[in-house]
C-alpha positions in Angstrom: -49.5 -11.3 22.5 -51.0 -9.0 19.6 -49.2 -5.4 19.3 -50.7 -2.3 17.7 -48.7 -0.4 15.6 -47.3 2.8 16.4 -49.7 5.8 16.5 -52.8 3.5 16.6 -54.5 3.3 20.1 -57.8 1.1 19.9 -57.4 0.5 23.8 -57.2 -3.2 23.6 -53.6 -3.9 23.0 -50.2 -2.5 23.8 -48.6 0.2 21.4 -45.6 -0.6 20.0 -44.1 2.2 21.4 -44.9 1.0 25.0 -43.2 -2.3 24.3 -39.8 -0.6 23.0 -38.1 -1.4 26.1 -38.4 -5.1 25.0 -35.5 -4.4 22.4 -32.9 -3.7 25.2 -33.9 -7.0 27.0 -31.3 -9.4 28.1 -33.5 -12.3 26.8 -34.3 -10.9 23.4 -32.4 -13.4 21.1 -32.9 -16.7 23.1 -34.6 -19.3 20.9 -38.2 -20.0 21.6 -37.4 -23.5 23.0 -35.0 -22.3 25.4 -37.1 -19.1 26.3 -39.9 -21.4 27.0 -37.8 -23.7 29.3 -36.1 -20.8 31.2 -39.0 -18.4 31.6 -41.9 -20.2 31.9 -41.2 -23.6 33.8 -43.2 -26.0 34.8 -44.3 -26.5 38.7 -41.2 -27.3 40.9 -38.7 -26.4 38.3 -36.0 -23.8 39.0 -36.1 -20.0 37.7 -32.5 -19.7 38.7 -31.3 -19.4 35.3 -33.8 -16.8 34.2 -33.3 -14.9 37.0 -29.7 -14.7 36.4 -30.7 -13.3 32.9 -33.0 -10.7 34.5 -30.5 -9.5 37.2 -27.9 -8.5 34.4 -31.1 -6.9 32.2 -30.9 -3.1 31.4 -34.8 -3.1 31.5 -35.5 -5.2 34.6 -37.8 -2.4 36.3 -39.8 -1.9 32.9 -40.1 -5.5 32.4 -41.7 -6.2 36.1 -44.1 -3.4 35.7 -45.3 -4.6 32.4 -45.9 -8.1 33.8 -47.6 -6.3 37.0 -50.1 -4.0 35.0 -50.9 -7.1 32.5 -50.9 -10.0 34.6 -48.1 -12.1 32.7 -47.2 -15.3 32.9 -43.7 -17.0 33.5 -40.8 -15.1 34.9 -40.7 -11.5 34.2 -38.7 -8.8 35.8 -36.8 -11.6 37.7 -40.1 -12.4 39.7 -42.4 -15.3 39.7 -46.2 -15.2 39.2 -46.8 -15.8 43.0 -44.0 -13.2 43.9 -45.7 -10.7 41.5 -49.2 -11.6 43.0 -47.7 -10.7 46.4 -46.2 -7.2 45.1 -49.9 -6.4 43.7 -51.5 -7.4 47.1 -48.7 -5.3 49.2 -49.2 -2.3 46.7 -53.0 -2.6 47.1 -52.6 -2.5 51.0 -50.3 0.3 50.9 -52.5 2.2 48.9 -55.4 1.7 51.3 -53.4 2.8 53.9 -52.2 6.0 52.4 -56.1 6.6 52.0 -57.4 5.2 55.4 -54.1 5.6 57.7 -53.9 3.3 60.5 -53.8 5.6 63.6 
C-alpha cells in the first residue's frame, strides 16, 4: 500500500497520520512470512491464530474500520473478508431503514 507523507493530501492514498494506529497494533513486528500465513490464509485454512492476536490488540476497532472503508483482503480487526462483507451489507440495510423506516 502506498502512503502519503504527513501533511500532503492528494486524495488517492491514506495519509500517514490516518495510519498512526498501526504503530500500536499487536501484529506489528511479525515477519512477512508469518504475517502472510496468519492474516492472509488460503481458502479453508484456519484464522483462529490471527483472531487470537486481534483479540488482544489495543487498536482492533481502528483496524476493522480501516478494513471496512478500504476493502482490505485477509484478516483485519479479527474479521474475515466474508464477515466484513456482511457487516457492510448490514450497515447499508440499517442506514436505509433510518431513511425509510419500516412501519
